[in-house]
C-alpha positions in Angstrom: -19.7 -1.2 -9.9 -22.1 -3.7 -8.4 -22.3 -4.3 -4.7 -19.9 -7.1 -3.7 -21.6 -10.5 -3.5 -21.7 -12.2 -0.2 -20.2 -15.7 -0.6 -20.4 -18.1 2.4 -16.8 -18.9 3.2 -15.7 -22.2 4.5 -12.9 -20.5 6.5 -12.7 -20.5 10.3 -10.9 -17.3 11.1 -9.9 -18.7 14.5 -7.7 -21.2 12.8 -5.8 -18.6 10.7 -2.6 -16.8 11.4 -3.4 -13.2 12.5 -1.3 -10.8 10.4 -2.5 -7.4 11.6 -5.2 -4.9 12.0 -5.9 -1.3 11.0 -8.6 1.2 11.0 -10.6 -0.8 8.4 -10.4 -4.3 9.9 -8.2 -7.3 10.4 -6.0 -9.4 8.1 -5.4 -13.2 8.4 -3.1 -15.4 6.4 -4.9 -18.3 4.8 -1.8 -20.0 3.3 1.5 -19.0 1.6 -0.4 -17.5 -1.3 -3.6 -15.9 0.1 -4.8 -13.8 3.0 -8.3 -12.5 4.0 -9.0 -9.0 5.1 -12.3 -8.7 7.1 -13.6 -5.2 7.2 -15.5 -3.4 10.0 -17.7 -1.6 7.4 -19.0 -2.9 4.1 -18.4 0.4 2.4 -14.7 0.2 3.0 -14.6 -3.3 1.7 -16.4 -2.1 -1.5 -13.9 0.7 -1.8 -10.9 -1.6 -1.6 -12.5 -4.1 -4.1 -13.0 -1.3 -6.6 -9.4 -0.1 -6.3 -7.9 -3.6 -6.4 -9.9 -4.3 -9.5 -8.5 -1.2 -11.1 -4.9 -2.4 -10.4 -5.1 -6.1 -11.3 -2.7 -5.9 -14.3 0.0 -4.1 -12.4 2.6 -6.1 -10.3 2.8 -3.3 -7.7 -0.6 -4.4 -6.3 -1.9 -7.7 -4.8 -4.0 -10.0 -6.9 -7.6 -10.1 -5.8 -9.0 -13.7 -5.7 -12.4 -13.3 -4.2 -14.6 -10.9 -2.3 -17.8 -10.6 -0.4 -19.8 -7.8 1.3 -17.3 -7.5 4.2 -14.1 -9.3 3.1 -11.6 -9.7 0.4 -9.3 -12.7 -0.3 -6.2 -11.4 -2.0 -2.6 -12.3 -2.6 -0.5 -12.7 0.5 2.5 -10.4 0.1 5.5 -11.9 1.8 7.4 -8.7 2.6 8.4 -6.2 5.2 6.9 -2.8 5.7 9.1 -0.1 4.1 9.7 1.8 7.3 10.8 -1.4 9.1 13.0 -2.4 6.1 14.8 1.0 6.1 15.3 1.0 9.9 16.8 -2.5 9.6 19.0 -1.8 6.5 20.0 1.7 7.7 20.2 3.0 4.2 17.8 4.2 1.5 19.5 2.8 -1.7 19.1 4.3 -5.1 17.4 1.0 -6.1 14.7 1.4 -3.5 14.3 5.1 -4.3 13.8 4.2 -8.0 11.3 1.6 -7.0 9.4 4.1 -5.0 9.1 6.3 -8.1 8.0 3.3 -10.1 5.3 2.6 -7.5 4.2 6.2 -7.7 4.0 5.9 -11.5 2.0 2.7 -11.1 -0.5 4.5 -8.9 -0.8 7.2 -11.5 -1.2 4.7 -14.4 -4.0 2.6 -12.7 -5.9 5.8 -12.3 -6.0 6.3 -8.5 -6.9 9.8 -7.4 -4.8 9.6 -4.3 -1.2 9.4 -5.6 0.2 8.6 -2.2 0.6 5.8 0.4 1.6 5.5 4.0 5.1 4.1 4.3 3.9 1.1 6.3 1.4 0.1 3.5 4.4 -0.4 1.1 5.9 -3.8 1.4 9.4 -4.7 0.4 9.5 -8.2 -1.0 12.6 -10.5 -0.7 13.3 -9.5 -4.3 13.2 -5.9 -3.2 10.2 -5.3 -5.4 7.6 -3.1 -3.8 3.8 -3.7 -3.4 1.1 -1.4 -2.0 -1.2 -3.4 0.2 -3.9 -1.0 1.3 -5.8 0.8 -1.5 -9.2 1.4 0.1 -8.7 5.2 0.2 -7.1 5.5 -3.3 -10.2 7.0 -4.8 -11.4 8.9 -1.7 -9.0 11.9 -1.7 -7.3 13.6 -4.6 -3.6 14.3 -4.2 -0.7 14.6 -6.7 2.2 14.8 -4.2 2.9 11.7 -2.1 3.0 13.7 1.2 2.3 10.6 3.4 5.2 8.7 1.8 7.6 11.7 2.1 6.5 12.4 5.7 7.1 8.7 6.5 10.6 8.9 5.1 11.2 12.2 7.0 10.0 10.6 10.3 12.7 7.9 10.0 15.5 10.1 8.6 15.5 9.4 4.9 13.7 12.3 3.3 16.9 14.1 2.4 18.3 11.0 0.7 15.1 10.5 -1.3 15.1 14.2 -2.4 18.7 14.0 -3.4 17.9 11.0 -5.6 14.9 12.9 -7.0 17.0 16.0 -7.8 19.6 13.9 -9.6 17.4 11.4 -11.4 13.9 12.9 -11.6 14.2 16.7 -11.4 10.6 17.2 -12.6 9.3 15.2 -9.6 11.8 17.0 -7.3 10.4 20.4 -8.4 6.8 19.2 -7.8 7.4 17.5 -4.5 9.9 19.7 -2.7 7.2 21.8 -1.1 5.1 18.9 0.2 2.9 19.3 3.3 3.9 17.2 6.3 1.3 14.6 7.1 0.7 12.6 10.2 -0.6 9.1 9.6 -0.3 6.7 12.5 -0.4 2.9 12.2 -2.9 1.1 14.4 -1.6 -1.7 16.4 
């Protein structure tokens, strides 16, 4: 893939709503449809551009509108982080469990090497559809078991419910995932 093109933006970050920050950079809301992620390092921006381009035909990933050397403008996902959603709702429903598997299958289908996601990178939309918002490392590490996801569910008390759903509905995945390795992945505030 070619190096991202640097486009001079007519956006003043100081006038935008700050959404959050992570290890790679900061995200600001442009309007109800779009947000901008400004990266600390150009390489990480390029990685996220590549992975978003791979996933543009799948509803589980944000639409990419524009990018430059150190930023992307993508779809603003109006949702709540999965961990916050589960703590608020106090139940992991079979519907959400099914959608987590659909998200995993979407990750597989778009061709990501890392078939995993941190629980706080999965957003639950008002329709209860799920979207994965951070894909920069999707081609950096190879994994077939979603250990970060399972570890995140375990940390908030929903691993057993998820495995029960897997055992009853997707025994093939249950057999593969039951011996996952616990992972620590902290959110930056």
